[in-house]
N, C-alpha and C positions, 0 to 999 in steps of 0.2 A: 494794829494799824489805825490810821485816821480815816474816817469817812468825811469827805468835804461837806461843810454845812451849806455853802452857797453854790448853787448851780450856776455855771457860766458856760458860754459858748466855747466849744473846743475846736472851732474852725482853725485849721493849721495856718501858720504864717506863710508857708510855702509847701508845695507838694512835688517832690523830685520824681524824675523818671524811675520806673521800677528797678532797672538795673543799677542805677546810681544809689537808690535807697538800700538795696541788698548789699552792695559792695561796701558802702559807707558804714552801714550799721554793723556789718560783720567786722570791719576794721575797728570800729568804736568799741565793740564788745570785747576786744582783746586788750582794752585799756584798764581792766580791773576796777572799773567804776560801777559795775552792775550790768544786768541785761538791759536791753532797750526798753522792755516793759517796766522793769523796776525803776530805772533812772527817770523815765518819762513820768511815771506815777509820782515819784518823789518831787520832781520839779513842778508838776501841776498842783500838788498839795501845797508846796511852798508858795505858789502864786495865789492860791485861794485863801490860805491861812497866814499870809505873810506877816512876819514879826509878831506872832501870837504864840501862846503856849502850845498850839497844835502845829506850828511850823517846824518841820524837821531840820531846817537850815538856819534858823535864827540864832546868831551869837548872843543876842540880848536875853534869850530865854534858855538856850541849850549850852551856852558858853562857847568861847572861841575854839578850844581844843576839840570839843565834840563836833562842832560844825566843820572844822578843818579836816579831821582825820576819820570820823566815823559816820557822818550823816549820809555819805554816798550810799551806804548799805542799809539805811533805814528802810523798813518794809511797810508801806501803806497798803490799804486795800486796793485791789485791782479795779474797783469801781471807777477809779480816776482815769483808767485807760481802756474803757469799754470799746472804743473804736479800734485800738491796736490789738486787743485780745482776739478780735475776729480774724487776724492774720495768722495763718499757719506758720509762716516764716518767723514772726516775732515770738509766737508760742514756743517754737522749736528752740530758738536761742535762749529763751528764759528757762525752759526745762533742762537743757543740756549745757547751761552756762559753765559750770565747773569742769565738765568733761572737755569742752572746747579749749579751756585754758590749759588743761593738762596735755591735750593733743598738740596744741601749738608749741608748748614748751618742749615736749618730747621730740617733735620734728626738728626744732632748732638744735636741740642737744645732739641728736643723731646725725643730722646733716651738716652742722657747722661747728658743733662743740659747745662747751659750757659758757665760753665768753659771749656767744651769740644769745644765749638765754638771758644773760645779764644786760647786754648792750642793745639787743634788738627786741627785748620784751620787758624785763623788770625795770630798767632805768627809764625808758620812755613812758611806761605805765605810771611810775612814781611822779614824773614831771606832769603828766596829764592829770593825775589825781590831785596833786597839790595846787596846780594852777587853777583847775576847775573849782576846787573847794575854796580857794581864795576869793573867787567872785562872790560866793555866798557868805564868807566870814568877813574878810576885810572890806568887801563891797557893801557891807551894811554897817561899817564902822567909820571908814575914812574916805574922804573925797568931797565932792561938791554936788549940788543938785541943780538941774535945769528946771525940774518940775516939782511942784508941791504935791506929794503923794502921801497916803496914810501909812507909810512905813519908813524904815531907815535906810533905804537903798541910796547908794552914792555912785557918782561917776568917778572913776579913778584912772588917770592916764597911764600909770605904771601897769595896772592890771590889764588895761586895754591893749597895751603893747605886748604883754606876755600871753594874752589869750586871743589874739586876732580880733579884737573889738568887743569881746564879751564884757570887758571892764566898764563899758558905758551902761552900768547897771540901773541907774535911776531912769535913764531913757527907756530901757527895756521894760521896767515896771510900769511906766506911764503908757507906753505903746507896746503891749505884749504881743500883738499880732504882726508887728513889723519885723521883717527879716533883716533889715539894715538898722543897726543900733545907733549909729552916729546921728547927731542932731545939729550941732554947731559945726562951722566950717573946718575946724581943726580936729574934730572927733572922727578920725578915720576908722572904718570898720572893714578890714580885709576880708573877713568871712562873708559879710554882707555883699561886698563887691564880687566875691567869687560866685555867690548865688545869682547875682545879676548877670555876670559873664556867662554863666551856664544857662541863662534864660529859664531859671526855675521859677515859673510864675505862680502867684497865689492861686488857689483853686477858686472856681466860681462859687459865688454865694448860692446856697440852696434856695 
């Protein structure tokens, strides 16, 4: 794994109510993109080592195919998520990640049949995996920039439409702690609006 070279603040862009965090993380864990600890660690390393040889998501160094199909399961050191490792809930999901996938698939198979496994599990997971990966692969290759940053991140309207606003990737790299990714009037971020609607406010500064 990669040990980040540059220490940065890990203050979260927003902190949800505990019940929302548990439910949302559990649903997200069924998307076959890795546990909450693993995915967050990969993303944080990407932000700290962006578009370098140590960046697990960079298509410029890892290639498009690796970034698109395999980098979701790259395993960095857990030093990148020291704050989340303290949570018994996130440790449980990480430790039993594969067992939870098998349990969910089995319950769908027994309760609703094999088509439910495909259309309520595998197909949505494939869509999530590929659209999420496109933000890191295509989002560092094609699009425009609002900000001059020391990486290849781009804003891509098509990706933004497919990913509820995640495609405003250059904006995100410039303002990493913002929960709303849109910057210009036409850069709509539905996920950011949802956070605002739920009044999930940023935590207080220490």
